[in-house]
VMD Tcl script that draws the C-alpha trace (Angstrom):
set ca {
  {-0.07 -0.29 0.00}
  {1.07 3.42 -0.91}
  {0.37 6.64 0.93}
  {1.69 10.03 0.06}
  {2.96 12.31 2.60}
  {2.45 16.48 2.20}
  {6.08 17.15 3.40}
  {8.87 18.61 2.30}
  {10.32 17.86 5.59}
  {13.72 14.83 5.12}
  {13.58 13.66 8.86}
  {9.60 13.43 8.77}
  {9.27 11.43 5.95}
  {12.39 9.23 7.12}
  {10.29 9.14 10.50}
  {7.50 8.14 8.87}
  {8.69 5.40 6.07}
  {10.93 3.95 9.47}
  {7.07 3.04 11.53}
  {4.67 2.47 8.59}
  {6.76 0.03 6.69}
  {6.28 -2.14 9.41}
  {2.85 -2.80 8.72}
  {3.77 -3.09 4.72}
  {3.38 0.79 3.70}
  {5.24 2.70 1.76}
  {5.30 6.28 2.42}
  {6.11 8.47 -0.74}
  {6.80 11.88 -0.20}
  {4.30 14.82 -1.83}
  {6.52 17.67 -1.76}
  {3.83 20.36 -2.10}
  {3.88 23.93 -0.23}
  {0.88 23.82 2.48}
  {-0.32 27.33 4.35}
  {0.58 26.96 7.98}
  {-2.87 28.08 9.55}
  {-2.27 29.81 13.05}
  {-5.26 29.60 15.00}
  {-6.32 26.29 16.30}
  {-5.46 23.64 17.72}
  {-2.68 21.17 16.65}
  {-5.46 18.74 15.46}
  {-7.89 21.61 13.69}
  {-4.30 22.92 11.85}
  {-3.71 19.55 11.04}
  {-7.06 18.78 9.48}
  {-6.61 21.77 7.52}
  {-3.54 21.58 6.21}
  {-4.88 17.89 5.44}
  {-8.48 19.76 3.29}
  {-5.65 21.50 1.27}
  {-4.65 18.34 -0.08}
  {-7.46 17.09 -0.59}
  {-9.14 19.37 -3.18}
  {-6.51 18.30 -5.08}
  {-7.36 14.89 -5.40}
  {-5.15 12.77 -3.43}
  {-7.27 10.42 -1.71}
  {-4.35 8.48 0.03}
  {-2.47 11.13 1.63}
  {-1.30 12.18 4.91}
  {-0.04 15.85 6.90}
  {0.90 16.56 10.59}
  {1.73 19.10 12.66}
  {3.07 19.66 16.20}
  {3.87 21.95 18.68}
  {5.55 22.60 21.63}
  {3.84 23.61 25.01}
  {5.19 25.30 28.25}
  {3.27 24.16 31.45}
  {4.16 28.24 32.35}
  {1.59 29.19 29.23}
  {-0.50 26.30 29.01}
  {-1.97 26.60 25.40}
  {1.55 28.27 24.22}
  {3.49 28.40 21.87}
  {1.61 25.33 20.17}
  {0.76 25.37 16.33}
  {2.58 28.88 16.76}
  {6.09 27.17 18.04}
  {7.87 28.26 14.61}
  {7.02 31.81 14.58}
  {7.27 32.01 18.02}
  {11.27 30.41 17.51}
  {11.50 32.40 14.75}
  {10.83 35.40 16.55}
  {12.56 34.91 19.90}
  {14.59 32.30 19.53}
  {16.54 30.90 22.10}
  {17.25 34.39 23.99}
  {13.57 34.89 24.34}
  {12.92 31.52 25.30}
  {14.69 31.40 28.31}
  {13.63 35.14 29.27}
  {10.06 33.79 28.98}
  {10.98 30.59 31.21}
  {13.09 32.57 33.80}
  {11.12 31.53 37.37}
  {8.63 29.49 35.83}
  {8.16 25.82 35.51}
  {10.16 24.58 32.40}
  {7.89 21.35 32.32}
  {7.11 20.94 28.50}
  {5.56 18.60 25.98}
  {5.14 18.74 22.37}
  {2.22 17.53 21.02}
  {1.89 16.13 17.29}
  {-0.63 14.87 15.41}
  {-1.08 13.83 12.27}
  {-4.50 13.54 9.97}
  {-4.82 11.19 6.81}
  {-7.14 10.81 4.04}
  {-7.68 6.76 3.30}
  {-10.25 6.81 0.46}
  {-12.27 9.43 1.88}
  {-11.93 8.27 5.23}
  {-10.64 10.95 7.90}
  {-9.11 10.40 10.68}
  {-6.83 12.20 12.89}
  {-4.39 10.81 15.69}
  {-1.73 11.96 18.17}
  {1.45 11.63 20.47}
  {2.74 13.12 23.34}
  {6.51 13.86 24.48}
  {6.59 14.99 28.03}
  {9.79 16.85 29.56}
  {10.94 19.92 30.37}
  {13.39 22.86 28.82}
  {16.95 22.56 29.58}
  {17.87 24.67 32.40}
  {20.82 26.19 31.43}
  {22.07 26.37 27.74}
  {23.79 28.73 25.88}
  {21.63 31.43 23.47}
  {23.64 31.03 21.35}
  {23.28 26.73 20.18}
  {23.23 26.36 16.54}
  {19.58 25.52 16.26}
  {18.09 22.80 13.59}
  {15.84 25.23 11.84}
  {13.80 21.57 11.43}
  {13.86 21.32 14.97}
  {15.23 24.19 16.76}
  {13.51 23.01 20.95}
  {15.54 19.44 19.84}
  {18.31 20.75 21.43}
  {16.65 22.45 24.82}
  {14.13 19.25 24.77}
  {14.80 16.87 27.99}
  {12.62 14.03 27.74}
  {10.72 12.37 30.47}
  {13.17 9.90 31.81}
  {16.07 10.94 30.17}
  {19.01 13.77 31.35}
  {20.51 14.56 27.76}
  {18.37 17.22 25.14}
  {16.82 15.26 22.05}
  {19.67 16.70 19.88}
  {21.90 14.55 21.93}
  {20.99 11.62 21.35}
  {20.96 9.26 18.32}
  {18.20 9.09 15.77}
  {17.43 4.72 17.43}
  {17.20 6.76 20.72}
  {15.65 10.41 19.79}
  {12.82 7.70 17.72}
  {12.11 6.27 21.29}
  {10.45 9.53 22.53}
  {8.92 10.69 19.72}
  {5.33 11.95 20.14}
  {5.71 11.94 15.72}
  {6.21 8.21 16.34}
  {3.20 7.75 18.77}
  {0.99 9.31 16.01}
  {2.30 7.28 13.29}
  {2.02 4.16 15.62}
  {-2.06 4.62 15.82}
  {-2.68 5.80 12.65}
  {-0.91 2.37 11.68}
  {-3.08 0.51 14.01}
  {-5.99 1.92 12.29}
  {-4.87 1.48 8.75}
  {-4.17 -2.49 9.51}
  {-8.30 -2.75 9.90}
  {-9.35 -0.20 7.06}
  {-6.84 0.13 4.87}
  {-6.95 -3.51 3.06}
}
mol new
graphics top color blue
foreach p $ca { graphics top sphere $p radius 0.5 }
foreach p [lrange $ca 0 end-1] q [lrange $ca 1 end] { graphics top cylinder $p $q radius 0.2 }
display resetview
């Protein structure tokens, strides 16, 4: 079975391919520029992005959306994660969390259209923002918070881990595994 993934991010594509290949699904990149809604929940944004692809007549396609959330500021930055980071960077994050809880979580949602059936599946990774970090960290533009996010049960930031270890903590993997279980039922 083939499933299009509307993303330009090769790391996301590789993760989806790794998870979904276990159940016989070949993930194929669908290179498209999607507008990024700036309001709503992660689930709602994923659904809006899916609609953008479905109007092109794609019937077996998935999209995803994700954000980081700070316990000190529930619902923030959420769907605005990339925009907020680009605006304030590590220095702003450091100031924002000074004297506040550093607990945080990533939430990601995969939205899929499979032969007309539309579903969303979400995954969460809990952890915290590092107590101290250099404001001059070289950010990975695709995943800037991986440099400062420490998942529960570990002492290292995600970026310090080998890819296989990082996958064990992946919110996207969790969402994809839920989707894979659903596809086993409806996908044949």
